[in-house]
N, C-alpha and C positions, 0 to 999 in steps of 0.2 A: 612652429612647428614644420617639420622636413615633407614634403611633398616630393610627389613620384618623378617629376622631373629634377630634384635636387640629388636623388639616389642616381639618376642617367647620368648626369653630370659626373656625381662623384666617382661612378664605375667606369665611364669613360662609353657609354654604350646607349642605345636610342630608348626611348620612352617604352616604343614598343616591345622591347627586349626586356625590361625591368619587368613590364605586365605578363609576358610569359614566363618568365621564372616565378612571379608570386603566384600564378592560376597553374603551375607545374606543367609546362608546357615540354613534353620531348624535345622538341625541336633547337634546344638552346644548346650550346656547348659547355662541357662541362666547366673550361675556364672563365666564361661568361657568365655561368652561374655564382660560381664562387666569387666573381668580382662585385655581382650585384647584392647577393646575400652577405657578404662583410660590409658593403655602403649599407644596406638596411640597419645593420646592427649598429655601426659607427655613428649615424645617423639619427637613431631612435625612430626609424620610420614604422608607419601603422597604416597599413591599406584601410580604407575606407568600406567598411563593411557593408554598407547599404548600396554602394555602387557596384561593388563585387560581387553580390548576391543577384543584382540585375543582369551580370555577364554570366555568372554560372548556374543561373536557376535554382541557387542552394542557398539558404540564409544559417546552415550548422546552427539551428535553434530547436530545439523540442518544445513540444506541448505538453503539461503534464496538469489533468485535471483529478482533482483528488474530492473525497467523499465528504472531508471535514475536517479542515485544517485545526481545529480547537482537539482534536482528538489525536493524544499521543502517538497512536501507531502512525496514524499518516502523516504528523510532522517529522516523526523518524524517518517514514519512506521517503518524502520529500528531499530531505536531507540527503540520502543516500543515492538518491536519483540525481541531485544536482552533483554531488563530487563526482559521482562514474562520469555523468556528460560531459562535466568540465576536463576531465583527464582524456576523454576521445576527443575533446576540442568543439564541444559543442555547450551552447547556451539553453538553458530550461526558463520557458515563461510558465507560471502556475496559476490555474483558477481554481477557487474552491467552490464546488458545487454546494455545499452546507446542506446536504442528504436530499437537496432538491432537484426533479428532474430538469424542470425549467431552467434552474440556474445553472445547470451541467451544460445543456443544449448553449445557453447564452455562449459559456466560456469555448464549447468546441467551435462553435461559429465564429466568434472573434480570432480564436488561434489559427483555423484556416485562412481567415482573412489576411493574418500578417504572414502567412506563406511559411508556416513553420515548415521543416522537412520531414517529422513525423510526429506523432501523437500517441502519448502512454495516458490510459483512460482507467480508474475504477468505477465504474458504472453503479449509478444510484438506483437504475431499474431495468426492465431487459427489453423496453417497446420504443427506444430513439429512432425515430424512421432516420433522424440528421444522422445516426451513428453509421444507420445501415446505406445511406445515401456516401457517407465519405469513405466505406470500404468499397463499396461500387467505383466510387471513382479511382481508386487506387492509391489512396492517402495510405501510406506507412503507418501501422498501427500496431501496438501491443497495450491486452488487457493485463492490467495489473490488481491480485487480490480479490478482485470481483471479474466475471466475465458477462458476454451475454450469449446465451446458448443460440447455436443454428449460425453464429458468424467467422468465416474462416479468419480468425483472426490467432495468433499465438497468445497463451496465457501465461504467465508468471505467476505462480501462487503457491500457497503452504498448505498440505496436507493435514488436518488436525484430527482427523478420524481415530489414529493411533493413541493418539494423544488424550482424546476424550475419552476412549474404551479405559485407557490408565487412569484416568482420573474417578469414571465409576469402578472400578478395581479397587482403587482406595478409598472410595465412600463406602462401599459395601464392605469391605473390610472392617472400617471403624465402627459399622452396625447401622449406618443410615440405610433407610426402604423406602421412606417417604421424599423424594426428590423432585424439585421443580425445575423448570427453566424459564426465564425470559428472552425471548426468542428476538431474531432481530426481523425487520421487514421481509414478509414474503416474497416481496419483489425482487428482491437481492438473492444473488447464487450462494453468498456465507448466508444469510438468513435462513433460507431453507435448508442448506449442507449440515449447519450445526445442531439444530432442532435432530434431524433425521439420525445423525451419528449418535447424538445422546439417547433417543429413543433404542435405537439397536444396541448399544451397549447396556443399556438397563437390561433390554429384552434376554441378554446373553446370560443374565442372571436371574430371569424369570420374574424382573421387577417389571410391573406397566407405567406407564406415563398416561394419565389421566387426561384429558381435556383441562379440568381445573387445574392443573400442575403446568399450564402452557401458558402464560402471558405474552400478550404481543406489544414490544417493544419498538423502537425505531434508530437503535444505536445512540440515544441521545439521555443522557442523566435522569432530566426528568421522567422519563419513560422507564427507567428500573426502579425510583422511587416509589410511584404510581402503582406499579405492578407488584412491588414487593407488600404495599400496603394492601393488597387486594389478597395475597396470599396471606398475610397474616391476620386479617379477617374469617377466613375460613374456618369452618366449625373444628377440622383438623389439619392446622396448617404444616406445610411442609417441614420436614427435618434441613433439608437444603436446598437453598437458591443459587442455583448456576447462571449467571449470565452472561449473554451470548457476547458482549464485548467490555471492554476496559469501563468505558463511561457511565453504562447502564448498571455496572458494578460498585460504582461510586453511588449513583442512587439508592440501590440498594441499602448501601451501609449506611445512608444518612437515615433509611425509613428505618431499619431495624433500631439506628442509635434514637430517633425522635419517640420511640415507644420504650423507651429503658429498657432493651433487651442485650444480653451481652453474646458475643460472636467469642467462639463456638459453642458456650454452655446453652445456650437456650435457642441458636437456629446456626447453621455454618454457610459459610456461602465460599463460592469460587466462581473464575471468572474465565472468559476466552482474552486473549491478547494482554499478554502481561506488560506493565508499564513499571518505570523505576520507581513510582511512589507509593507501589503494592510493598514494598519492604518498611515503607515508614507509616502504616496503618498499624493500630493495635486491636487485634493481632495482625500481622504482615497476611497479606491474601493469598492463598493458592491460586495458579493461574497456570492455563496453557499458554505459551511462550510460540511465538513465530518467529524465524528470522529475518526480521524488517529489513536490514543493512543489505541482507544478501539477495532477497526478494527485489528490492530497489534497483541495485545494480544490475542483476542478470536480468530485468526489465529494461534497462537502458541497452544493454550488450545485445540483447534479442531485437530491438527496435535498429539499431544503428545497421545491424546485419541486413535488416529489410530494407532500408533507405540506401545502403551502398550495393544492392542488389544478391545479397545472399541471402538463403533461406534463414528466417527467423525461428526459430524453434521455442515450441511450450516447453516451461520449466514449471515441475513442481518439488518442491523443499519441505521436507518432515517437519511438523511443530512437535516441541514436548512438552512433557507436565513439570511442571516445577511446585512442588510441595512446600506450603508454609505451614502456620498453625491457624488458618480462620476456618480449618473443619475439625480439629481436635484433636490433631496427631504431633507429636513432636517429628518435626522433618528430619531428624538425625535417625531417626528409627524407621525410616520407610526407603522404600529402593525408587529411585529416582528412575523416570524414563528417558531415556536419551535417543530413543526412535523419533 
């Protein structure tokens, strides 16, 4: 493997000159720079990233802490983050919080110890002192999907309110009046926001959302199954179950099938967070789709802006309703939302 001395000898310059070229120092002449870069290419030289980070105080590494790597939404988000970061010259280290605040802080602490240049986080709750300390210390940070209110940190997220309104309009048009929701954790912004959006959309049609039709889940499949079983045991079960994320929707589907019930003939099912699996269920599941890949890419760009001294801006992208057959309609007869 070629060394920096080999590059210097090949280019006919000093080791210091090679170092200045590799660190993009402006004091090197164009002719010397061209010789060094040609030698680097010819010898296949690769600078030592660790040593270079010690000199420049940058590692060109981003940290990403996601809420649940088993959730297909966050898997796709992580993939788009890694692809965009690589395109911008950064590597990514990923930590999986598994929807646990303590594990989230463990990963944040480890990533900061590794001297990452910036941090992307989808918070599991809003009460992390470590996150507050990191912001106060000047760590470049961007929240993605979820956020912690009150912190001066850019947020990259999807706005699902209009898509939820479209969903309720679709369900109301099909004649459904008893609608229930499997909510995400109240400690998360997305958990609270989706319940509020659902309640407001129902109110526009004069339909109430009674407490008995609000089931507390945790964005995991088991909670979706448990809550749906409780709905089905009610004296007057709901006509529709709306799960506030994809994994809870799959749990709800399991509960319905375990009772020998049919979707949508006996009960309808819809979900927030569309995933590729939903087209393969029988029937395919109606869902609110987030622009996951765009969110990941926008989050990386916002973080790199902050790292490089530019103002990183918050970004809000629209979600959209994808109508399938799980609520009782032929999707070809329904106007789809593109908002």
